[in-house]
PAZAPA-4460 file (N, C-alpha, C; in steps of 0.05 Angstrom, whole numbers, plus 32768, in hexadecimal, padded with zeros to 4 digits):
% residues 249
    n_x    n_y    n_z   ca_x   ca_y   ca_z    c_x    c_y    c_z   seq   type   mol
   7F75   7E04   7EA5   7F90   7E05   7EAC   7F97   7E14   7EC3     1      M     A
   7FA4   7E0C   7ED7   7FA9   7E1C   7EEA   7FBE   7E31   7EE9     2      S     A
   7FB5   7E47   7EF6   7FD1   7E59   7EF6   7FEB   7E52   7F05     3      E     A
   8000   7E54   7EF4   801F   7E4F   7F02   8021   7E65   7F17     4      P     A
   8030   7E57   7F2A   8031   7E64   7F43   8041   7E7F   7F39     5      P     A
   8044   7E93   7F4A   8053   7EAE   7F47   806E   7EAC   7F4E     6      P     A
   807B   7EB5   7F35   809D   7EB4   7F3C   80A8   7ECB   7F45     7      N     A
   80B7   7EC4   7F61   80C3   7ED8   7F72   80E4   7ED8   7F73     8      I     A
   80F2   7EEF   7F6F   810C   7EF0   7F73   810F   7EFD   7F89     9      L     A
   8123   7EEE   7F9E   812E   7EFD   7FB2   814A   7EFE   7FAC    10      L     A
   8155   7F17   7FB4   8171   7F1F   7FB0   8177   7F33   7FC6    11      V     A
   818E   7F21   7FD7   819A   7F2B   7FF2   81B2   7F1E   7FFA    12      D     A
   81C6   7F2E   8000   81E2   7F20   8007   81DD   7F0D   8023    13      D     A
   81CC   7F14   8037   81C0   7F05   8048   81B5   7EEC   8044    14      D     A
   81C4   7ED4   8045   81BC   7EBF   803F   81A6   7EB5   804A    15      V     A
   81AC   7EB7   806A   8190   7EA8   807A   817C   7EB9   8077    16      D     A
   8177   7ED5   806F   8162   7EE1   806D   8157   7ED9   8055    17      A     A
   8164   7ED5   803F   8155   7ECE   8021   814D   7EAD   8029    18      C     A
   8158   7E9C   803B   814B   7E83   803E   8137   7E85   804E    19      R     A
   8134   7E94   8062   811B   7E96   8070   8108   7EA5   805F    20      N     A
   8105   7EB5   8051   80F1   7EBF   8043   80EC   7EAF   802D    21      V     A
   8100   7EA0   801F   80FA   7E90   8009   80E6   7E77   8013    22      S     A
   80EE   7E6B   8029   80E4   7E56   8036   80C2   7E5E   803B    23      D     A
   80BE   7E73   8045   80A5   7E82   8050   8092   7E82   8032    24      I     A
   809F   7E88   8023   808F   7E92   8005   808D   7E76   7FFA    25      L     A
   809B   7E65   7FF9   809B   7E4A   7FEC   8084   7E3A   7FFE    26      G     A
   8083   7E3D   8018   8067   7E33   8023   804F   7E43   8018    27      D     A
   804C   7E55   800D   803A   7E67   800A   8030   7E5F   7FEF    28      L     A
   8043   7E54   7FDF   803E   7E46   7FBF   804A   7E59   7FAC    29      G     A
   805C   7E6C   7FB3   806C   7E7B   7F9F   807F   7E68   7F98    30      Y     A
   808A   7E6D   7F83   80A5   7E67   7F72   80BE   7E79   7F77    31      R     A
   80CE   7E71   7F83   80E2   7E87   7F92   8106   7E7E   7F88    32      V     A
   810A   7E8D   7F7F   8127   7E91   7F71   8138   7EA6   7F83    33      D     A
   8152   7E9E   7F8B   8160   7EAA   7F9D   817C   7EB5   7F94    34      V     A
   8183   7EC9   7F95   81A0   7ED3   7F8B   81B0   7EE1   7FA7    35      A     A
   81C6   7EE2   7FA7   81D0   7EF5   7FB9   81E0   7F0D   7FB0    36      H     A
   81DD   7F0D   7F95   81EE   7F28   7F8A   81DF   7F2F   7F73    37      D     A
   81E1   7F4C   7F65   81D5   7F53   7F4D   81DB   7F41   7F38    38      G     A
   81F5   7F3A   7F32   81FA   7F2D   7F15   81E7   7F11   7F17    39      P     A
   81EB   7F07   7F2F   81DE   7EEB   7F32   81BF   7EEF   7F2D    40      A     A
   81B7   7F03   7F39   8197   7F07   7F32   8192   7F0E   7F13    41      A     A
   81A3   7F1E   7F08   819C   7F26   7EEB   819C   7F09   7EDA    42      L     A
   81B1   7EF5   7EE2   81AF   7EDF   7ED3   819E   7ECE   7ED4    43      E     A
   8189   7ECD   7EEB   8171   7EBE   7EF7   815C   7ECE   7EE1    44      L     A
   8160   7EED   7EE5   814B   7EF7   7ED2   8149   7EF6   7EBA    45      A     A
   8163   7EEA   7EAA   8162   7EEB   7E8E   8153   7ECE   7E88    46      R     A
   814F   7EB8   7E97   8143   7EA1   7E95   8126   7E9F   7E9C    47      G     A
   811B   7EB2   7EAB   80FF   7EB3   7EB7   80F9   7ECE   7EBD    48      R     A
   80DC   7ED2   7EB3   80D2   7EEA   7EBB   80CA   7EE7   7ED9    49      P     A
   80C8   7EFC   7EEA   80C6   7EFB   7F07   80AA   7F0F   7F07    50      Y     A
   8097   7F01   7F19   8082   7F18   7F1D   808E   7F2D   7F32    51      D     A
   809E   7F26   7F47   80A7   7F35   7F5D   80C1   7F31   7F62    52      V     A
   80D3   7F46   7F65   80F0   7F44   7F6F   80F0   7F57   7F88    53      A     A
   80FB   7F45   7F9C   8100   7F54   7FB7   811E   7F57   7FB5    54      V     A
   8126   7F72   7FBB   8141   7F7B   7FB8   8150   7F86   7FD1    55      L     A
   8164   7F7B   7FD8   8176   7F92   7FEA   8180   7FA7   7FE5    56      D     A
   8182   7FBD   7FEE   8188   7FD6   7FE7   81AB   7FD6   7FE3    57      F     A
   81B3   7FCA   7FF6   81D3   7FCA   7FF7   81D9   7FAC   7FF6    58      R     A
   81EA   7FA9   7FE1   81F7   7F92   7FDE   8213   7F95   7FD0    59      M     A
   8223   7F80   7FD0   8241   7F86   7FC6   823C   7F84   7FA8    60      P     A
   824E   7F97   7F99   8250   7F94   7F7C   8239   7FA4   7F70    61      G     A
   821F   7F9F   7F75   820A   7FAE   7F68   81F4   7FB4   7F7A    62      M     A
   81EB   7FCC   7F7E   81D5   7FD1   7F98   81BD   7FCC   7F8D    63      D     A
   81A7   7FCB   7F9D   8191   7FC7   7F92   8184   7FDB   7F80    64      G     A
   8189   7FF6   7F81   817B   8006   7F70   8185   8000   7F50    65      V     A
   81A3   7FFD   7F4E   81AD   7FF4   7F35   81A2   7FDD   7F29    66      T     A
   819B   7FC3   7F3A   8194   7FAE   7F33   8172   7FAE   7F2B    67      L     A
   8163   7FC0   7F39   814B   7FC7   7F2F   8144   7FD3   7F17    68      S     A
   815F   7FE5   7F12   8159   7FF0   7EF3   8161   7FD9   7EDC    69      R     A
   8174   7FCB   7EE2   8176   7FB5   7ED1   8161   7F9F   7ECC    70      H     A
   8155   7F94   7EE1   813B   7F89   7EE5   8127   7F99   7ED2    71      L     A
   8123   7FB1   7EDD   810F   7FBF   7EC7   8111   7FBB   7EA9    72      R     A
   8125   7FC3   7EA5   812B   7FC0   7E87   8129   7FA5   7E7B    73      R     A
   812B   7F8E   7E89   8133   7F74   7E7E   8112   7F6A   7E7D    74      H     A
   8103   7F71   7E95   80E7   7F69   7E9C   80D9   7F80   7EAB    75      N     A
   80CE   7F8F   7E9B   80BF   7FA6   7EA6   80A8   7F99   7EB8    76      P     A
   809D   7F87   7EB4   8089   7F79   7EC4   808C   7F71   7EDD    77      G     A
   80A6   7F71   7EE6   80AC   7F6D   7F01   80A8   7F7C   7F12    78      T     A
   8095   7F77   7F27   809A   7F8C   7F3E   80AD   7F89   7F57    79      V     A
   80C0   7FA0   7F55   80D4   7F9F   7F67   80CF   7FAC   7F81    80      A     A
   80D5   7FA1   7F9B   80D2   7FAA   7FB4   80F0   7FAF   7FBF    81      L     A
   80F5   7FBC   7FC9   8114   7FC7   7FD2   8110   7FC8   7FF2    82      M     A
   8128   7FAF   8002   812A   7FB1   801B   8147   7FBF   8025    83      L     A
   8143   7FCE   803B   8157   7FE1   8040   815C   7FE8   805C    84      T     A
   8171   7FE4   806B   817A   7FED   8081   817E   800F   8086    85      A     A
   817D   801B   806D   8188   8030   806A   8175   8047   805F    86      Y     A
   815A   8040   8069   8141   8053   8060   8147   806E   8061    87      A     A
   813F   807D   804E   8146   809C   804F   8131   80A1   8032    88      S     A
   8130   80BD   8035   811E   80CA   8025   8133   80C5   8008    89      H     A
   8149   80C8   8001   815A   80C4   7FEE   815B   80A9   7FE4    90      D     A
   815D   8095   7FF9   8156   8079   7FED   8142   8073   7FE1    91      T     A
   812B   807C   7FEF   8111   8077   7FE6   810C   8085   7FCA    92      A     A
   8115   8099   7FC4   8113   80A3   7FAE   8127   8099   7F96    93      E     A
   813E   8092   7F9E   814B   8082   7F8B   813E   806C   7F81    94      A     A
   8135   805D   7F97   8128   803E   7F90   8110   8049   7F7D    95      A     A
   80FF   8058   7F7F   80E5   8062   7F70   80EF   806B   7F51    96      R     A
   8106   8077   7F51   8112   8080   7F37   8115   8066   7F26    97      T     A
   811E   8050   7F38   812A   8036   7F28   8112   8028   7F25    98      A     A
   80FA   8030   7F2A   80E0   8022   7F24   80D9   800F   7F37    99      G     A
   80E8   8010   7F50   80DD   8004   7F6D   80C1   800F   7F71   100      T     A
   80AD   7FF4   7F75   8095   7FFA   7F83   8094   8006   7FA3   101      W     A
   809E   7FF5   7FAE   80A3   7FFB   7FCF   80BA   7FF9   7FDC   102      R     A
   80C1   8006   7FF1   80DC   8005   7FFD   80D6   7FFB   801C   103      V     A
   80DF   7FE7   8026   80D7   7FDA   8042   80F2   7FDE   8051   104      L     A
   80ED   7FEC   806D   810C   7FEB   807A   810F   7FCE   8086   105      R     A
   8124   7FC7   808A   8133   7FB3   8099   8135   7FBA   80B7   106      K     A
   8134   7FA5   80C7   812D   7F88   80C3   8116   7F85   80B7   107      P     A
   810E   7F74   80A8   80F3   7F75   809B   80DA   7F6E   80A6   108      V     A
   80C8   7F7D   80A5   80AB   7F6D   80B4   809D   7F58   809C   109      D     A
   80A2   7F44   80A1   809A   7F28   808F   807C   7F2B   8084   110      I     A
   806A   7F2B   809A   804D   7F2E   808E   8049   7F46   8081   111      P     A
   8057   7F5E   8087   8052   7F76   8071   805E   7F6D   8056   112      A     A
   8078   7F63   8059   8089   7F5A   803B   8072   7F48   802E   113      L     A
   8067   7F32   803A   8051   7F22   802C   803A   7F29   8025   114      L     A
   8032   7F40   8030   801C   7F4E   8027   8026   7F5C   800F   115      G     A
   803A   7F6D   800B   803F   7F7A   7FF5   8041   7F6A   7FDE   116      L     A
   8052   7F54   7FE3   8054   7F40   7FCC   803C   7F36   7FC3   117      I     A
   802A   7F2D   7FD3   800E   7F23   7FCA   8000   7F3B   7FBC   118      G     A
   8001   7F56   7FC2   7FF6   7F69   7FB1   8003   7F6E   7F9E   119      E     A
   8017   7F6D   7F97   802D   7F6E   7F82   8023   7F59   7F6E   120      A     A
   801E   7F46   7F71   801E   7F2D   7F5D   8003   7F2D   7F56   121      V     A
   7FEF   7F35   7F69   7FD3   7F3A   7F61   7FCF   7F55   7F50   122      G     A
   7FDE   7F65   7F49   7FE0   7F79   7F31   7FDA   7F6D   7F1A   123      Q     A
   7FC7   7F7A   7F0B   7FC6   7F78   7EF0   7FDC   7F78   7EDF   124      P     A
   7FE2   7F62   7ED0   7FFE   7F65   7EBF   7FF2   7F68   7EA0   125      L     A
   7FFC   7F7F   7E98   7FF4   7F87   7E7A   800D   7F89   7E6D   126      V     A
   8008   7F7E   7E50   801F   7F7F   7E3C   8016   7F96   7E2A   127      L     A
   802C   7FA8   7E25   8027   7FBD   7E0E   803A   7FB8   7DF7   128      V     A
   802F   7FB5   7DDF   803A   7FAF   7DC7   8041   7FC8   7DB8   129      V     A
   8051   7FD7   7DB2   8057   7FED   7DA7   8070   7FF2   7D99   130      D     A
   807E   7FFC   7D83   8092   7FFF   7D81   80A0   8017   7D88   131      D     A
   808E   802D   7D95   8095   8041   7D9C   809E   803E   7DBB   132      D     A
   80B7   8042   7DBD   80C5   8039   7DDC   80BF   804F   7DEC   133      Q     A
   80C1   8069   7DE2   80B5   8077   7DF7   809A   8078   7DFD   134      D     A
   8088   8073   7DEB   806B   806C   7DF6   8067   8057   7E07   135      L     A
   8074   8044   7E01   807A   802F   7E15   807D   8033   7E2F   136      C     A
   8092   8044   7E2E   809C   8048   7E4B   8087   805F   7E5D   137      E     A
   807D   8070   7E4A   806C   807D   7E54   8051   8071   7E61   138      N     A
   8046   8062   7E54   8034   804B   7E58   803D   803B   7E6E   139      L     A
   804F   8031   7E72   8057   8027   7E88   8059   8036   7EA3   140      R     A
   8067   8050   7E9F   8061   805F   7EB5   8048   8067   7EBF   141      D     A
   8031   806A   7EAA   8018   8070   7EAD   8009   805B   7EBB   142      L     A
   800F   8041   7EB0   8002   8025   7EBD   800C   8024   7EDC   143      L     A
   801F   8020   7EDA   8032   8025   7EF7   8023   8033   7F08   144      R     A
   8018   8046   7F03   800E   805C   7F1C   7FF5   8050   7F22   145      S     A
   7FE6   803F   7F0F   7FCE   8030   7F1D   7FD6   8014   7F22   146      R     A
   7FEA   8010   7F2B   7FEF   7FF4   7F31   7FE7   7FDD   7F1D   147      D     A
   7FEF   7FE6   7F05   7FF1   7FCD   7EEC   8011   7FC5   7EF4   148      F     A
   8015   7FB1   7EE9   802C   7FA4   7EE4   8030   7FA7   7EC2   149      R     A
   8046   7FAD   7EB5   8043   7FB5   7E9B   8060   7FA2   7E8F   150      V     A
   8058   7F95   7E78   806F   7F8C   7E6C   806C   7F9A   7E51   151      C     A
   8082   7F9E   7E40   8083   7FA9   7E24   8090   7F95   7E12   152      T     A
   8081   7F9E   7DFA   8092   7F8C   7DDE   808B   7FA1   7DC6   153      A     A
   80A0   7FA3   7DBA   80A3   7FB7   7DA3   80A1   7FA8   7D83   154      H     A
   8099   7F90   7D87   8097   7F81   7D6B   8084   7F66   7D6B   155      D     A
   807C   7F5B   7D59   806E   7F42   7D5D   807A   7F2B   7D66   156      P     A
   8096   7F29   7D60   80A6   7F14   7D6A   80AB   7F1B   7D8A   157      R     A
   80AF   7F2F   7D8F   80B3   7F34   7DB2   8099   7F35   7DBB   158      E     A
   8081   7F39   7DAF   806B   7F3A   7DC0   8065   7F16   7DBF   159      A     A
   8069   7F08   7DAD   8066   7EEB   7DAE   807A   7EDE   7DC9   160      A     A
   8090   7EE8   7DC9   80A2   7EE0   7DE3   8095   7EEB   7DFC   161      S     A
   808F   7F00   7DFE   807F   7F09   7E1C   8067   7EF5   7E1B   162      R     A
   8056   7EF2   7E0A   803C   7EE3   7E0D   8049   7EC8   7E17   163      L     A
   805A   7EBB   7E0D   8063   7EA2   7E19   8071   7EA1   7E33   164      A     A
   8073   7EBB   7E3E   8081   7EBB   7E57   806D   7EBD   7E6E   165      E     A
   805A   7ECA   7E65   8046   7ECF   7E7F   802E   7ED2   7E76   166      A     A
   8016   7ED2   7E88   7FFB   7ED9   7E82   7FF3   7EF4   7E89   167      R     A
   7FE4   7F02   7E76   7FE0   7F1D   7E74   7FC4   7F21   7E7A   168      F     A
   7FBC   7F34   7E8B   7FA0   7F3E   7E8B   7F96   7F4F   7E76   169      R     A
   7FA7   7F61   7E6B   7FA3   7F6F   7E51   7FB6   7F70   7E45   170      A     A
   7FB3   7F74   7E24   7FCE   7F78   7E14   7FC2   7F90   7E03   171      V     A
   7FD2   7FAA   7E02   7FCC   7FC1   7DF6   7FDF   7FB5   7DDE   172      L     A
   7FD1   7FBD   7DC5   7FDD   7FB7   7DAB   7FE0   7FCF   7D92   173      I     A
   7FF2   7FD1   7D8D   7FF8   7FE5   7D78   7FF4   7FD6   7D5D   174      D     A
   7FE1   7FE1   7D50   7FDB   7FD1   7D35   7FEF   7FD4   7D1E   175      M     A
   8004   7FE7   7D20   8018   7FEB   7D09   8035   7FE6   7D1C   176      K     A
   8046   7FCE   7D15   8054   7FC8   7D20   806B   7FBD   7D0C   177      L     A
   8082   7FC3   7D16   809B   7FB6   7D00   8096   7F94   7D02   178      P     A
   80A2   7F8C   7CE8   80A4   7F6E   7CE5   8083   7F5F   7CEB   179      G     A
   806D   7F71   7CE9   8055   7F64   7CEA   803F   7F7B   7CEF   180      G     A
   802A   7F70   7CFB   8016   7F83   7D03   800B   7F82   7D18   181      D     A
   7FF9   7F91   7D24   7FEC   7F8F   7D3D   7FD4   7F74   7D3E   182      G     A
   7FC8   7F70   7D23   7FB8   7F5F   7D25   7FC2   7F40   7D2A   183      H     A
   7FDB   7F3A   7D1C   7FEA   7F26   7D23   7FE9   7F1B   7D41   184      S     A
   7FF3   7F34   7D50   7FF9   7F32   7D6B   7FD9   7F32   7D7B   185      V     A
   7FC9   7F3A   7D70   7FAE   7F34   7D81   7FA6   7F15   7D7B   186      F     A
   7FAB   7F0D   7D63   7FA3   7EEF   7D5D   7FB6   7EDF   7D6C   187      R     A
   7FCF   7EE7   7D75   7FE4   7EDA   7D85   7FD8   7EDA   7DA4   188      A     A
   7FCD   7EEC   7DAC   7FC1   7EF0   7DC7   7FAB   7EDE   7DCA   189      V     A
   7F98   7EDE   7DB4   7F82   7EC7   7DB8   7F89   7EAE   7DBA   190      R     A
   7FA0   7EA6   7DAB   7FA7   7E84   7DA9   7FB1   7E87   7DC3   191      S     A
   7FC5   7E98   7DCE   7FD7   7E8C   7DE3   7FCA   7E91   7E00   192      T     A
   7FBF   7EAC   7DFF   7FAE   7EB7   7E1C   7F92   7EC1   7E16   193      D     A
   7F83   7EAC   7E0D   7F64   7EBA   7E08   7F55   7EC9   7E1E   194      P     A
   7F61   7ECA   7E37   7F55   7ED5   7E4C   7F56   7EF5   7E4C   195      D     A
   7F72   7EF8   7E3D   7F7D   7F14   7E42   7F67   7F28   7E2F   196      A     A
   7F64   7F40   7E3F   7F53   7F55   7E2E   7F68   7F63   7E21   197      R     A
   7F63   7F68   7E05   7F6F   7F74   7DEC   7F64   7F90   7DE8   198      T     A
   7F76   7FA7   7DE8   7F71   7FC3   7DE4   7F7D   7FC9   7DC9   199      V     A
   7F78   7FCE   7DB2   7F83   7FD7   7D99   7F89   7FEE   7D9A   200      L     A
   7FA9   7FFA   7D8F   7FAA   8015   7D8F   7FB2   8019   7D70   201      I     A
   7FAC   802E   7D68   7FB6   8038   7D4F   7FB8   805B   7D4F   202      T     A
   7FC5   8069   7D3E   7FC8   807D   7D35   7FCA   8081   7D15   203      G     A
   7FC4   8069   7D0D   7FC3   806A   7CED   7FA2   805E   7CE3   204      N     A
   7F8F   806A   7CE7   7F78   8060   7CE4   7F70   805B   7CC9   205      R     A
   7F73   8065   7CB5   7F6D   805F   7C9B   7F7A   8042   7C90   206      P     A
   7F94   8043   7C9B   7FA0   8025   7C93   7F9B   800F   7CA6   207      E     A
   7F93   8013   7CC1   7F91   7FFF   7CD5   7F74   7FF8   7CD9   208      T     A
   7F61   8009   7CCF   7F48   8004   7CD5   7F3F   7FE8   7CCA   209      D     A
   7F49   7FE3   7CB6   7F3D   7FC9   7CAB   7F45   7FAF   7CC4   210      P     A
   7F60   7FB0   7CC7   7F62   7FA0   7CDC   7F55   7FA1   7CF9   211      M     A
   7F54   7FBD   7D00   7F3D   7FBD   7D1B   7F27   7FB4   7D18   212      I     A
   7F1B   7FBA   7D01   7F02   7FAB   7CFD   7EFD   7F8B   7CFC   213      T     A
   7F15   7F84   7CF2   7F18   7F67   7CF5   7F1B   7F5B   7D10   214      E     A
   7F2D   7F67   7D1D   7F34   7F5F   7D38   7F1E   7F69   7D4C   215      A     A
   7F11   7F7C   7D48   7EF8   7F7F   7D5B   7EE3   7F69   7D55   216      L     A
   7EE3   7F62   7D3D   7ECC   7F47   7D38   7ED7   7F2F   7D41   217      S     A
   7EF1   7F2A   7D48   7EFC   7F12   7D52   7F01   7F16   7D6B   218      E     A
   7EF2   7F2F   7D7D   7EF5   7F2D   7D96   7F07   7F3F   7DAA   219      G     A
   7F13   7F4F   7D9C   7F23   7F66   7DA7   7F12   7F75   7DBB   220      A     A
   7F17   7F81   7DCE   7F06   7F92   7DE4   7F03   7FAE   7DD9   221      D     A
   7F17   7FB7   7DCC   7F11   7FD5   7DCF   7F2B   7FE3   7DBE   222      A     A
   7F25   7FFC   7DB4   7F3B   8004   7D9D   7F3B   801E   7DAF   223      V     A
   7F58   8026   7DAF   7F5C   8049   7DB6   7F73   8051   7DA3   224      C     A
   7F68   806B   7D96   7F79   8077   7D87   7F8B   8090   7D92   225      Y     A
   7FA4   808B   7D88   7FBB   809E   7D8E   7FB4   80BA   7D7E   226      K     A
   7FBE   80CF   7D8C   7FC8   80CF   7DAA   7FB7   80C7   7DC0   227      P     A
   7FC4   80AE   7DD7   7FB3   80A4   7DE5   7FAB   80B7   7DF9   228      L     A
   7F95   80B7   7E04   7F89   80CC   7E19   7F8D   80BB   7E36   229      D     A
   7FA3   80C0   7E47   7FAA   80AC   7E5D   7F91   80A7   7E72   230      P     A
   7F7A   80BC   7E7B   7F6A   80B2   7E90   7F51   80A1   7E7C   231      P     A
   7F51   80A4   7E66   7F3C   8097   7E5C   7F44   8078   7E54   232      E     A
   7F60   8075   7E4E   7F72   805C   7E49   7F70   804C   7E6E   233      L     A
   7F76   805D   7E78   7F75   8054   7E98   7F59   8047   7E9C   234      L     A
   7F49   8059   7E99   7F2F   804D   7E9E   7F21   8035   7E91   235      A     A
   7F2B   8031   7E73   7F25   801D   7E68   7F33   8004   7E77   236      L     A
   7F4D   8002   7E77   7F57   7FED   7E84   7F4D   7FE7   7E9B   237      L     A
   7F47   7FF8   7EB1   7F37   7FF3   7EC8   7F1E   7FE2   7EC2   238      E     A
   7F0E   7FEF   7EAF   7EF7   7FDC   7EAA   7EF8   7FC0   7EA4   239      R     A
   7F0D   7FC1   7E8F   7F13   7FA8   7E84   7F1B   7F93   7E9C   240      L     A
   7F34   7F98   7EAB   7F40   7F88   7EBD   7F3B   7F8D   7ED5   241      V     A
   7F2D   7FA0   7EE3   7F23   7FA3   7EFC   7F38   7FAB   7F0B   242      G     A
   7F4C   7FC0   7F04   7F65   7FC8   7F16   7F5B   7FD8   7F2D   243      A     A
   7F6F   7FDA   7F3D   7F64   7FE7   7F54   7F6D   8003   7F54   244      C     A
   7F5F   8016   7F60   7F6A   802F   7F5D   7F88   8038   7F6F   245      P     A
   7F94   8046   7F61   7FB2   8050   7F70   7FAD   8051   7F92   246      P     A
   7FBF   8045   7FA1   7FC6   8047   7FB7   7FD7   805A   7FC2   247      Q     A
   7FD8   806B   7FD8   7FE7   807B   7FDF   8002   8070   7FE5   248      S     A
   8017   807A   7FE2   8030   8076   7FE2   803E   8078   7FFA   249      R     A
***
């Protein structure tokens, strides 16, 4: 089965600029949606997960930084690029705090923008399934530091929804979850996305060891024990999916 085209969201109140970039991206095989303000962009994001969002910094009603924060909460796997004619250290810092990956100065260097979109789309997409929301957020920040894209889910039902939305290079699965367990999530991954690499996570070894043994016999790739060792986890994921080392910002 062929890979679906990457989904790109363009948000800018400059209609002509959006049309120009949208046409170029469409010719390159991307699927592109366009919005001219933040609320319209959020409405689109509720119906479709985007691989990359290209956001204007200054728009009426909702600026790009605020929009980036909303998009990050809705779908943390979206890589946000910020465009601004008001580039400064404060602007860049606010954008990074909101989860933006790169900031580009207007007028936009189209080849540079296309290169960054291509690079962002190529970043491995990882799903973290754990009911500890603080841990999920910490793992997201850790993995983003190595240019992984990261989605999160907190129970088996949410994990199933994420798996239906996108194809993942790797899935990290806590074995003890509300409303089910990690073994059921592992089997859902094997059923819906069999090429995804799977890492089992547990802090309850006596209780979860039988599930881990069974999942490993069914093809799970590795086990990590809580408290997680960040360098060890990064090294494991880079071995499994071949991520690139971090680049200078």
